[in-house]
C-alpha positions as CSV (number, residue, x, y, z in Angstrom):
1,X,-13.9,-127.3,233.6
2,X,-13.6,-124.7,236.3
3,X,-16.5,-123.0,237.9
4,X,-16.9,-119.8,239.8
5,X,-17.6,-116.2,239.3
6,X,-14.1,-115.2,238.2
7,X,-13.8,-118.0,235.6
8,X,-17.2,-117.3,234.1
9,X,-16.4,-113.6,233.8
10,X,-13.3,-114.4,231.8
11,X,-15.0,-117.1,229.8
12,X,-15.5,-116.4,226.1
13,X,-19.1,-117.6,226.3
14,X,-20.2,-116.3,229.7
15,X,-18.5,-113.0,229.5
16,X,-21.2,-112.1,227.0
17,X,-24.0,-112.8,229.5
18,X,-25.1,-110.6,232.4
19,X,-26.3,-112.1,235.7
20,X,-29.9,-111.7,234.4
21,X,-31.0,-111.5,230.8
22,X,-34.5,-110.8,229.4
23,X,-36.0,-111.0,225.9
24,X,-39.5,-110.0,224.7
25,X,-41.5,-110.4,221.5
26,X,-45.1,-109.5,220.6
27,X,-46.9,-110.8,217.6
28,X,-47.3,-108.1,215.0
29,X,-44.8,-105.8,216.6
30,X,-41.4,-107.0,215.4
31,X,-39.8,-103.6,215.8
32,X,-40.2,-104.0,219.6
33,X,-38.7,-107.5,219.8
34,X,-35.7,-108.0,221.9
35,X,-33.4,-111.1,222.0
36,X,-31.2,-112.9,224.4
37,X,-27.5,-112.4,223.6
38,X,-26.0,-114.9,221.1
39,X,-23.9,-116.5,223.9
40,X,-27.1,-117.8,225.4
41,X,-27.5,-120.2,222.5
42,X,-24.2,-121.8,223.3
43,X,-25.3,-123.0,226.8
44,X,-26.0,-126.7,227.1
45,X,-29.3,-128.0,228.5
46,X,-28.5,-130.2,231.5
47,X,-32.1,-130.7,232.8
48,X,-35.4,-129.9,231.2
49,X,-38.1,-129.7,233.9
50,X,-41.0,-129.3,231.5
51,X,-40.0,-131.1,228.2
52,X,-43.6,-131.3,226.9
53,X,-44.9,-128.0,228.4
54,X,-45.5,-124.8,226.5
55,X,-43.5,-122.9,229.1
56,X,-39.8,-123.9,229.4
57,X,-37.9,-124.4,232.6
58,X,-34.3,-125.6,232.0
59,X,-31.1,-125.8,233.9
60,X,-28.3,-124.9,231.4
61,X,-24.5,-124.9,231.7
62,X,-21.7,-123.2,229.9
63,X,-19.7,-125.8,227.9
64,X,-16.5,-123.7,228.4
65,X,-16.3,-122.8,232.1
66,X,-19.2,-124.8,233.7
67,X,-21.2,-121.8,234.9
68,X,-24.8,-122.5,235.6
69,X,-28.0,-120.7,234.3
70,X,-31.7,-121.1,234.7
71,X,-33.7,-120.5,231.5
72,X,-37.4,-120.1,231.5
73,X,-40.1,-118.8,229.2
74,X,-43.5,-117.4,229.7
75,X,-46.2,-116.1,227.4
76,X,-49.6,-114.4,227.4
77,X,-52.1,-115.4,224.8
78,X,-54.0,-112.5,223.4
79,X,-56.7,-112.5,220.7
80,X,-54.4,-110.7,218.3
81,X,-51.3,-112.9,219.1
82,X,-49.0,-113.7,221.9
83,X,-46.5,-111.8,224.1
84,X,-43.5,-114.1,224.7
85,X,-40.8,-113.6,227.3
86,X,-37.5,-115.4,227.9
87,X,-35.5,-115.2,231.1
88,X,-31.9,-116.3,231.7
89,X,-30.5,-116.1,235.2
90,X,-26.9,-116.9,236.3
91,X,-27.0,-119.3,239.3
92,X,-24.5,-119.9,242.1
93,X,-23.1,-123.4,242.6
94,X,-25.5,-123.8,245.6
95,X,-28.5,-122.7,243.5
96,X,-27.5,-125.0,240.7
97,X,-27.1,-127.9,243.0
98,X,-30.7,-127.5,244.2
99,X,-32.0,-127.7,240.6
100,X,-29.7,-130.6,239.8
101,X,-31.3,-132.5,242.7
102,X,-34.9,-131.8,241.6
103,X,-36.6,-134.6,239.7
104,X,-37.2,-133.9,236.0
């Protein structure tokens, strides 16, 4: 596996991902829902920092080129349902190393 900005830009998986991706859904309003790109589903979870939590924080890696991503979710509970958010951020090697060294 090679890593780096140039290899991830040419990668069949990572080329479908921007440096920052965002998705949103609101209960009862499916016409306003947005989704992360399909390529985000191909990333492999390397570390799950909140495996039992209701909000996710995961270090993910591209299985093809080795690029690193931070995936997190958030939500707001409302009486008529929830508003859910997903965030996917491309990390540099240095940023990924910091997360790899954090305890799970």
